TIRO-2110 file (N, C-alpha, C; in Angstrom, 1 decimal):
// TIRO-2110
-87.3, -5.5, -56.3, N, 1, A
-87.0, -4.7, -57.8, CA, 1, A
-86.2, -5.8, -58.4, C, 1, A
-86.5, -5.4, -59.7, N, 2, A
-85.8, -6.4, -60.9, CA, 2, A
-84.7, -6.2, -61.3, C, 2, A
-83.9, -7.0, -61.6, N, 3, A
-82.7, -6.5, -62.5, CA, 3, A
-83.1, -5.8, -63.7, C, 3, A
-84.1, -6.7, -64.5, N, 4, A
-84.7, -5.9, -65.9, CA, 4, A
-86.1, -6.0, -65.6, C, 4, A
-86.5, -4.5, -65.2, N, 5, A
-87.9, -4.7, -65.2, CA, 5, A
-88.7, -4.6, -66.4, C, 5, A
-89.9, -5.0, -66.1, N, 6, A
-90.7, -5.5, -67.9, CA, 6, A
-91.4, -4.2, -67.7, C, 6, A
-91.6, -4.3, -69.4, N, 7, A
-92.5, -2.9, -69.7, CA, 7, A
-94.0, -3.4, -69.7, C, 7, A
-94.7, -2.5, -69.8, N, 8, A
-96.2, -2.9, -69.4, CA, 8, A
-97.1, -1.6, -70.3, C, 8, A
-96.7, -2.1, -72.0, N, 9, A
-97.3, -1.3, -72.7, CA, 9, A
-98.9, -1.0, -72.8, C, 9, A
-99.6, 0.3, -73.0, N, 10, A
-100.7, 0.3, -72.8, CA, 10, A
-101.1, 1.0, -71.2, C, 10, A
-100.3, 0.9, -70.4, N, 11, A
-100.5, 1.1, -68.9, CA, 11, A
-99.6, 1.9, -68.6, C, 11, A
-100.3, 3.3, -68.2, N, 12, A
-99.5, 4.4, -67.6, CA, 12, A
-98.8, 4.5, -66.6, C, 12, A
-97.7, 5.0, -66.0, N, 13, A
-96.9, 4.7, -64.9, CA, 13, A
-97.7, 5.0, -63.6, C, 13, A
-98.4, 6.5, -64.0, N, 14, A
-98.8, 7.1, -62.6, CA, 14, A
-100.5, 6.0, -62.6, C, 14, A
-101.2, 5.5, -63.3, N, 15, A
-102.2, 4.5, -63.2, CA, 15, A
-101.8, 3.1, -62.4, C, 15, A
-100.6, 2.7, -63.0, N, 16, A
-99.8, 1.4, -62.3, CA, 16, A
-99.8, 1.9, -61.0, C, 16, A
-99.1, 3.0, -60.7, N, 17, A
-98.8, 3.2, -59.3, CA, 17, A
-99.6, 3.1, -58.6, C, 17, A
-100.8, 4.2, -58.9, N, 18, A
-102.0, 4.4, -58.0, CA, 18, A
-102.8, 2.6, -57.8, C, 18, A
-102.8, 2.2, -58.6, N, 19, A
-103.4, 0.9, -58.5, CA, 19, A
-102.5, 0.1, -57.7, C, 19, A
-101.4, 0.3, -57.6, N, 20, A
-100.6, -0.8, -56.7, CA, 20, A
-100.6, -0.7, -55.0, C, 20, A
-100.8, 1.0, -55.2, N, 21, A
-100.6, 1.6, -53.9, CA, 21, A
-101.9, 1.3, -53.3, C, 21, A
-103.2, 1.4, -54.1, N, 22, A
-104.8, 1.0, -53.6, CA, 22, A
-104.6, -0.7, -53.2, C, 22, A
-104.1, -1.6, -54.0, N, 23, A
-104.2, -2.9, -53.7, CA, 23, A
-103.6, -3.2, -52.4, C, 23, A
-102.2, -2.6, -51.8, N, 24, A
-101.8, -2.8, -50.7, CA, 24, A
-102.5, -2.1, -49.9, C, 24, A
-103.1, -0.7, -49.9, N, 25, A
-104.0, -0.2, -49.0, CA, 25, A
-105.0, -1.1, -48.5, C, 25, A
-105.9, -1.7, -49.6, N, 26, A
-107.1, -2.4, -49.3, CA, 26, A
-106.6, -3.6, -48.6, C, 26, A
-105.6, -4.1, -48.9, N, 27, A
-105.0, -5.5, -48.3, CA, 27, A
-104.7, -5.0, -46.7, C, 27, A
-104.6, -3.9, -46.6, N, 28, A
-104.0, -3.6, -45.0, CA, 28, A
-105.2, -3.1, -44.3, C, 28, A
-106.2, -3.0, -44.8, N, 29, A
-107.7, -2.5, -44.3, CA, 29, A
-107.7, -1.3, -44.1, C, 29, A
-107.2, -0.4, -45.1, N, 30, A
-107.1, 1.3, -45.3, CA, 30, A
-108.2, 1.6, -46.2, C, 30, A
-108.1, 3.1, -46.3, N, 31, A
-109.3, 3.3, -47.0, CA, 31, A
-108.4, 3.6, -48.5, C, 31, A
-108.7, 3.8, -49.5, N, 32, A
-108.1, 3.7, -50.9, CA, 32, A
-108.1, 5.1, -51.2, C, 32, A
-106.8, 5.3, -51.6, N, 33, A
-106.2, 6.8, -51.8, CA, 33, A
-106.8, 7.5, -53.2, C, 33, A
-107.5, 8.8, -52.9, N, 34, A
-108.1, 9.4, -54.2, CA, 34, A
-107.1, 10.2, -54.7, C, 34, A
-107.5, 10.3, -56.3, N, 35, A
-106.7, 10.7, -57.2, CA, 35, A
-106.0, 11.8, -56.7, C, 35, A
-106.7, 12.7, -56.4, N, 36, A
-105.7, 14.3, -56.0, CA, 36, A
-104.8, 14.0, -55.2, C, 36, A
-105.1, 13.0, -54.0, N, 37, A
-104.2, 12.9, -52.9, CA, 37, A
-103.1, 12.0, -53.5, C, 37, A
-103.6, 11.1, -54.4, N, 38, A
-102.3, 10.0, -54.8, CA, 38, A
-101.3, 11.1, -55.6, C, 38, A
-102.0, 12.1, -56.5, N, 39, A
-101.1, 12.9, -57.3, CA, 39, A
-100.0, 13.9, -56.5, C, 39, A
-100.5, 14.0, -55.4, N, 40, A
-99.6, 15.1, -54.5, CA, 40, A
-98.5, 14.1, -54.2, C, 40, A
-98.9, 12.8, -53.7, N, 41, A
-97.9, 11.9, -52.9, CA, 41, A
-96.8, 11.6, -53.8, C, 41, A
-97.2, 11.2, -55.1, N, 42, A
-96.3, 11.1, -56.3, CA, 42, A
-95.5, 12.3, -56.5, C, 42, A
-96.2, 13.5, -56.5, N, 43, A
-94.9, 14.3, -57.0, CA, 43, A
-94.0, 14.6, -55.8, C, 43, A
-94.6, 14.6, -54.6, N, 44, A
-93.6, 14.5, -53.6, CA, 44, A
-92.3, 13.4, -53.5, C, 44, A
-92.6, 12.3, -53.6, N, 45, A
-91.8, 11.2, -53.7, CA, 45, A
-91.0, 11.5, -54.9, C, 45, A
-91.4, 11.9, -56.3, N, 46, A
-90.7, 11.9, -57.6, CA, 46, A
-89.7, 13.0, -57.3, C, 46, A
-90.1, 14.0, -56.7, N, 47, A
-89.1, 15.3, -56.8, CA, 47, A
-88.1, 14.8, -56.1, C, 47, A
-87.9, 13.7, -55.0, N, 48, A
-86.7, 13.1, -54.1, CA, 48, A
-85.9, 12.1, -55.0, C, 48, A
-86.5, 11.8, -56.0, N, 49, A
-85.9, 10.6, -56.9, CA, 49, A
-85.3, 11.2, -58.2, C, 49, A
-85.8, 12.7, -58.2, N, 50, A
-85.4, 13.2, -59.5, CA, 50, A
-86.1, 12.8, -60.9, C, 50, A
-87.7, 12.4, -60.4, N, 51, A
-88.2, 12.1, -61.6, CA, 51, A
-89.0, 13.0, -62.1, C, 51, A
-88.8, 13.1, -63.3, N, 52, A
-90.0, 14.3, -63.8, CA, 52, A
-91.5, 13.6, -63.8, C, 52, A
-92.4, 14.3, -63.6, N, 53, A
-93.9, 14.2, -63.6, CA, 53, A
-94.1, 13.5, -65.0, C, 53, A
-93.7, 13.8, -65.9, N, 54, A
-94.0, 13.8, -67.5, CA, 54, A
-93.7, 12.1, -67.5, C, 54, A
-92.7, 11.6, -66.6, N, 55, A
-92.3, 10.4, -66.8, CA, 55, A
-93.6, 9.4, -66.4, C, 55, A
-94.7, 10.0, -65.9, N, 56, A
-95.9, 9.2, -65.0, CA, 56, A
-96.9, 9.1, -66.1, C, 56, A
-96.9, 9.8, -67.1, N, 57, A
-97.7, 9.7, -68.3, CA, 57, A
-97.2, 8.7, -69.5, C, 57, A
-96.1, 8.2, -69.5, N, 58, A
-95.5, 7.2, -70.3, CA, 58, A
-96.0, 6.0, -69.8, C, 58, A
-96.2, 5.0, -70.8, N, 59, A
-96.3, 3.6, -70.2, CA, 59, A
-95.1, 2.9, -69.5, C, 59, A
-95.7, 2.0, -68.5, N, 60, A
-94.5, 1.7, -67.5, CA, 60, A
-93.5, 1.0, -68.2, C, 60, A
-92.2, 1.5, -67.9, N, 61, A
-90.9, 1.1, -68.4, CA, 61, A
-90.8, 1.2, -69.8, C, 61, A
-91.8, 1.5, -70.5, N, 62, A
-91.8, 1.4, -72.2, CA, 62, A
-90.9, 2.5, -72.7, C, 62, A
-89.8, 2.3, -73.2, N, 63, A
-88.7, 3.4, -73.5, CA, 63, A
-88.1, 4.1, -72.2, C, 63, A
-88.0, 3.4, -71.1, N, 64, A
-87.3, 4.3, -70.0, CA, 64, A
-85.7, 3.9, -70.1, C, 64, A
-84.8, 4.5, -69.6, N, 65, A
-83.5, 4.5, -69.8, CA, 65, A
-83.6, 3.5, -68.6, C, 65, A
-82.2, 2.7, -68.4, N, 66, A
-81.8, 1.8, -67.2, CA, 66, A
-82.0, 2.6, -65.9, C, 66, A
-81.6, 3.7, -65.9, N, 67, A
-81.6, 4.8, -64.7, CA, 67, A
-83.3, 5.0, -64.3, C, 67, A
-83.8, 5.4, -65.2, N, 68, A
-85.4, 5.5, -65.2, CA, 68, A
-86.3, 4.4, -64.7, C, 68, A
-85.7, 3.0, -65.1, N, 69, A
-86.4, 1.9, -64.8, CA, 69, A
-86.1, 2.0, -63.2, C, 69, A
-85.1, 1.5, -62.8, N, 70, A
-84.4, 1.5, -61.5, CA, 70, A
-84.8, 2.6, -60.4, C, 70, A
-85.0, 4.0, -60.9, N, 71, A
-85.5, 4.8, -60.1, CA, 71, A
-87.1, 4.8, -59.7, C, 71, A
-87.8, 4.2, -60.9, N, 72, A
-89.3, 3.9, -61.0, CA, 72, A
-89.3, 2.9, -59.9, C, 72, A
-88.7, 1.8, -59.5, N, 73, A
-88.8, 0.7, -59.0, CA, 73, A
-88.4, 1.2, -57.5, C, 73, A
-87.6, 2.2, -57.4, N, 74, A
-87.3, 2.4, -56.2, CA, 74, A
-88.6, 3.5, -55.2, C, 74, A
-89.3, 4.1, -56.4, N, 75, A
-90.3, 5.0, -56.3, CA, 75, A
-91.8, 4.0, -55.7, C, 75, A
-91.6, 2.8, -56.5, N, 76, A
-92.7, 1.8, -55.9, CA, 76, A
-92.6, 1.3, -54.6, C, 76, A
-91.2, 1.1, -54.3, N, 77, A
-91.0, 0.6, -52.9, CA, 77, A
-91.2, 1.6, -51.9, C, 77, A
-90.8, 2.8, -52.3, N, 78, A
-91.2, 4.1, -51.4, CA, 78, A
-92.7, 4.2, -51.2, C, 78, A
-93.7, 4.1, -52.2, N, 79, A
-95.0, 4.3, -52.2, CA, 79, A
-95.5, 3.0, -51.4, C, 79, A
-95.2, 1.8, -51.4, N, 80, A
-95.5, 0.6, -50.8, CA, 80, A
-95.1, 0.6, -49.4, C, 80, A
-93.9, 0.8, -49.2, N, 81, A
-93.6, 0.8, -47.8, CA, 81, A
-93.5, -0.4, -47.4, C, 81, A
-92.8, -1.6, -47.8, N, 82, A
-93.0, -3.1, -47.3, CA, 82, A
-92.0, -3.0, -46.3, C, 82, A
-92.2, -4.3, -45.4, N, 83, A
-91.5, -4.9, -44.6, CA, 83, A
-90.2, -5.5, -45.1, C, 83, A
-90.1, -6.3, -46.2, N, 84, A
-89.2, -6.8, -46.9, CA, 84, A
-89.0, -6.2, -48.1, C, 84, A
-87.5, -5.7, -48.5, N, 85, A
-87.5, -5.2, -49.9, CA, 85, A
-86.1, -6.4, -50.3, C, 85, A
-86.6, -6.7, -51.8, N, 86, A
-85.3, -7.5, -52.3, CA, 86, A
-85.1, -6.9, -53.6, C, 86, A
-83.9, -6.3, -53.7, N, 87, A
-83.5, -5.7, -54.6, CA, 87, A
-82.5, -6.6, -55.7, C, 87, A
-82.7, -7.1, -56.8, N, 88, A
-81.8, -7.6, -57.9, CA, 88, A
-80.9, -7.2, -58.7, C, 88, A
-79.5, -6.9, -58.4, N, 89, A
-78.8, -5.8, -59.0, CA, 89, A
-79.3, -4.8, -59.5, C, 89, A
-79.8, -4.1, -58.5, N, 90, A
-80.1, -2.7, -58.6, CA, 90, A
-79.4, -1.7, -59.2, C, 90, A
-78.2, -2.0, -59.5, N, 91, A
-76.8, -0.9, -60.0, CA, 91, A
-76.9, -1.4, -61.5, C, 91, A
-77.3, -2.3, -62.0, N, 92, A
-77.1, -2.6, -63.5, CA, 92, A
-78.1, -1.8, -64.1, C, 92, A
-77.0, -1.1, -65.3, N, 93, A
-77.8, 0.0, -66.2, CA, 93, A
-77.7, 1.4, -65.9, C, 93, A
-76.9, 1.3, -64.3, N, 94, A
-77.3, 2.8, -64.0, CA, 94, A
-75.8, 3.9, -64.2, C, 94, A
-76.1, 4.8, -64.7, N, 95, A
-74.6, 5.9, -64.6, CA, 95, A
-74.6, 6.1, -63.1, C, 95, A
-73.3, 6.7, -62.9, N, 96, A
-73.1, 7.3, -61.8, CA, 96, A
-73.9, 8.1, -61.1, C, 96, A
-74.7, 8.9, -61.6, N, 97, A
-75.7, 10.1, -61.0, CA, 97, A
-76.6, 9.1, -60.7, C, 97, A
-77.2, 8.3, -61.6, N, 98, A
-78.5, 7.4, -61.5, CA, 98, A
-78.1, 6.8, -60.1, C, 98, A
-76.9, 5.9, -60.1, N, 99, A
-76.6, 5.2, -59.1, CA, 99, A
-76.9, 6.0, -57.6, C, 99, A
-76.1, 6.9, -57.5, N, 100, A
-75.9, 7.8, -56.4, CA, 100, A
-77.5, 8.3, -55.7, C, 100, A
-78.3, 8.8, -56.7, N, 101, A
-79.6, 9.0, -56.5, CA, 101, A
-80.6, 8.0, -55.9, C, 101, A
-80.4, 6.5, -56.6, N, 102, A
-81.2, 5.4, -56.0, CA, 102, A
-80.6, 5.3, -54.7, C, 102, A
-79.2, 5.2, -54.6, N, 103, A
-78.5, 4.6, -53.2, CA, 103, A
-79.2, 5.5, -52.3, C, 103, A
-79.4, 6.9, -52.7, N, 104, A
-79.7, 8.1, -51.5, CA, 104, A
-81.0, 7.5, -51.2, C, 104, A
-82.0, 7.4, -51.8, N, 105, A
-83.4, 7.0, -51.9, CA, 105, A
-83.3, 5.7, -51.1, C, 105, A
-82.3, 4.4, -51.2, N, 106, A
-82.6, 3.6, -50.7, CA, 106, A
-82.4, 3.5, -49.1, C, 106, A
-81.2, 4.4, -48.9, N, 107, A
-80.9, 4.8, -47.5, CA, 107, A
-81.7, 5.4, -46.7, C, 107, A
-82.6, 6.3, -47.4, N, 108, A
-83.4, 7.0, -46.8, CA, 108, A
-84.9, 6.0, -46.5, C, 108, A
-85.1, 4.8, -46.9, N, 109, A
-85.9, 4.1, -46.8, CA, 109, A
-85.5, 2.9, -45.8, C, 109, A
-84.0, 3.2, -45.3, N, 110, A
-83.7, 2.4, -44.2, CA, 110, A
-84.5, 2.5, -42.7, C, 110, A
-84.7, 1.3, -42.2, N, 111, A
-85.7, 1.3, -41.0, CA, 111, A
-85.5, 0.2, -40.3, C, 111, A
-85.9, 0.4, -39.0, N, 112, A
-85.5, -0.7, -38.0, CA, 112, A
-86.8, -2.0, -38.3, C, 112, A
-87.9, -1.4, -39.1, N, 113, A
-89.2, -2.3, -39.3, CA, 113, A
-89.3, -2.7, -40.8, C, 113, A
-87.8, -2.6, -41.4, N, 114, A
-87.8, -3.3, -42.9, CA, 114, A
-86.4, -3.8, -42.8, C, 114, A
-86.5, -4.8, -43.6, N, 115, A
-85.4, -5.8, -43.7, CA, 115, A
-85.2, -5.3, -45.5, C, 115, A
-83.7, -5.3, -45.9, N, 116, A
-83.5, -5.2, -47.0, CA, 116, A
-82.6, -6.3, -47.5, C, 116, A
-82.8, -6.8, -48.7, N, 117, A
-81.6, -7.8, -49.2, CA, 117, A
-81.3, -7.2, -50.6, C, 117, A
-80.2, -6.9, -50.8, N, 118, A
-79.5, -6.2, -52.0, CA, 118, A
-78.6, -7.2, -52.7, C, 118, A
-79.0, -7.7, -54.0, N, 119, A
-78.2, -8.7, -54.3, CA, 119, A
-77.3, -7.7, -55.6, C, 119, A
-75.9, -7.9, -55.3, N, 120, A
-75.0, -7.1, -56.5, CA, 120, A
-73.8, -8.0, -56.6, C, 120, A
-72.9, -7.7, -57.6, N, 121, A
-72.0, -8.4, -58.2, CA, 121, A
-70.9, -7.1, -58.0, C, 121, A
-71.1, -6.1, -57.6, N, 122, A
-69.9, -4.8, -57.6, CA, 122, A
-69.9, -4.1, -56.0, C, 122, A
-69.0, -3.7, -55.8, N, 123, A
-68.4, -2.9, -54.9, CA, 123, A
-69.0, -1.7, -54.9, C, 123, A
-69.3, -1.0, -56.0, N, 124, A
-69.7, 0.2, -56.2, CA, 124, A
-70.9, 0.6, -55.4, C, 124, A
-71.9, -0.2, -55.7, N, 125, A
-73.2, -0.2, -54.8, CA, 125, A
-73.2, 0.2, -53.4, C, 125, A
-72.1, -0.7, -53.0, N, 126, A
-72.0, -0.7, -51.6, CA, 126, A
-71.1, 0.5, -51.1, C, 126, A
-70.8, 1.3, -51.9, N, 127, A
-69.9, 2.4, -51.7, CA, 127, A
-70.9, 3.2, -51.2, C, 127, A
-72.2, 3.3, -51.7, N, 128, A
-73.0, 4.6, -51.6, CA, 128, A
-74.2, 4.0, -50.6, C, 128, A
-74.4, 2.5, -50.4, N, 129, A
-75.4, 1.7, -49.5, CA, 129, A
-74.4, 1.0, -48.2, C, 129, A
-74.4, 1.4, -47.5, N, 130, A
-73.5, 0.6, -46.5, CA, 130, A
-74.3, -0.6, -45.6, C, 130, A
-73.8, -1.8, -46.2, N, 131, A
-74.8, -2.9, -45.7, CA, 131, A
-74.3, -3.4, -44.1, C, 131, A
-75.4, -3.9, -43.5, N, 132, A
-75.1, -4.4, -42.4, CA, 132, A
-74.2, -5.6, -42.1, C, 132, A
-74.6, -6.4, -43.2, N, 133, A
-74.1, -7.7, -43.5, CA, 133, A
-73.7, -8.0, -44.9, C, 133, A
-72.6, -8.7, -45.2, N, 134, A
-72.3, -9.1, -46.4, CA, 134, A
-72.5, -10.6, -46.6, C, 134, A
-73.0, -11.4, -47.3, N, 135, A
-73.2, -12.9, -47.4, CA, 135, A
-72.7, -13.2, -49.2, C, 135, A
-71.8, -13.9, -48.8, N, 136, A
-71.2, -14.7, -50.3, CA, 136, A
-71.8, -16.2, -50.8, C, 136, A
-72.8, -16.1, -51.8, N, 137, A
-73.2, -17.0, -52.1, CA, 137, A
-72.4, -18.2, -52.9, C, 137, A
-72.6, -19.2, -53.0, N, 138, A
-72.1, -20.1, -54.1, CA, 138, A
-73.0, -21.6, -54.3, C, 138, A
-73.5, -21.7, -55.2, N, 139, A
-74.1, -22.9, -55.6, CA, 139, A
-75.4, -23.0, -54.4, C, 139, A
-76.1, -21.7, -54.5, N, 140, A
-77.3, -21.8, -53.5, CA, 140, A
-77.0, -21.8, -51.9, C, 140, A
-75.6, -21.9, -51.6, N, 141, A
-75.4, -22.0, -50.1, CA, 141, A
-74.3, -20.5, -49.8, C, 141, A
-74.7, -19.9, -48.5, N, 142, A
-74.0, -19.0, -47.9, CA, 142, A
-72.6, -19.5, -47.5, C, 142, A
-71.7, -19.1, -48.2, N, 143, A
-70.1, -19.9, -47.9, CA, 143, A
-69.4, -18.9, -46.9, C, 143, A
-69.7, -17.5, -47.3, N, 144, A
-68.9, -16.6, -46.0, CA, 144, A
-70.0, -15.6, -46.0, C, 144, A
-69.9, -14.9, -44.4, N, 145, A
-70.5, -13.8, -44.2, CA, 145, A
-69.7, -13.0, -43.5, C, 145, A
-69.8, -11.6, -43.6, N, 146, A
-68.9, -10.7, -42.7, CA, 146, A
-69.6, -9.3, -42.7, C, 146, A
-68.9, -8.1, -42.4, N, 147, A
-69.4, -6.6, -42.7, CA, 147, A
-69.2, -6.1, -43.8, C, 147, A
-69.3, -5.0, -44.1, N, 148, A
-69.0, -4.6, -45.5, CA, 148, A
-67.3, -4.6, -45.9, C, 148, A
-66.5, -4.8, -44.8, N, 149, A
-65.0, -5.2, -45.5, CA, 149, A
-64.9, -6.3, -46.0, C, 149, A
-65.6, -7.5, -45.8, N, 150, A
-66.1, -8.6, -46.8, CA, 150, A
-66.2, -8.3, -48.3, C, 150, A
-67.0, -7.3, -48.7, N, 151, A
-67.3, -6.9, -50.1, CA, 151, A
-66.1, -6.2, -50.5, C, 151, A
-65.2, -5.3, -49.7, N, 152, A
-64.1, -5.1, -50.2, CA, 152, A
-62.9, -5.8, -50.4, C, 152, A
-63.0, -6.9, -49.5, N, 153, A
-61.9, -7.8, -49.8, CA, 153, A
-62.1, -8.7, -50.9, C, 153, A
-63.3, -9.3, -51.5, N, 154, A
-63.6, -9.8, -52.7, CA, 154, A
-63.4, -9.0, -53.8, C, 154, A
-63.6, -7.7, -53.6, N, 155, A
-63.2, -6.6, -54.9, CA, 155, A
-61.8, -6.8, -55.1, C, 155, A
-61.1, -6.6, -54.0, N, 156, A
-59.7, -6.7, -54.4, CA, 156, A
-59.0, -7.9, -54.8, C, 156, A
-59.5, -9.1, -53.9, N, 157, A
-58.9, -10.6, -54.1, CA, 157, A
-59.7, -11.4, -55.1, C, 157, A
-61.0, -11.0, -55.3, N, 158, A
-61.9, -12.1, -56.1, CA, 158, A
-62.2, -13.0, -55.2, C, 158, A
-63.1, -13.9, -55.9, N, 159, A
-64.2, -14.9, -54.8, CA, 159, A
-63.0, -16.2, -54.9, C, 159, A
-61.8, -16.2, -55.1, N, 160, A
-60.8, -17.5, -55.4, CA, 160, A
-60.6, -17.6, -53.9, C, 160, A
END
């Protein structure tokens, strides 16, 4: 998931999501999902993220608010069910309600079969998503690691 998801003018969100789901299903040797089954799946997952179905008739990320873009990315992750998730500053551009909804969805996707790397500069996101590990990077190197208390300490004392 990107900090600033790109817009895809001319491609509806529903069409895009169905296409990426089918590309992944094909790669895994599974049958492609039919339109009716996909719309049911899309509706079920959209309800959980508080995404109105009307959003899926709009062009991908075109005119979406920051919260809509982030929720749409979490929806993509939920639909694709990847083994590795990398989220770059998922909290960027989110109001507190969108942050909570997004964090709840990320927490629901936690699994022993999935690893997640969440890049953030702020403790706020980690108040909703409890990390197993916190790593501090500087100049491309991990300079310190710890549990969630490391993030709290950095928030209070800074990086110095």
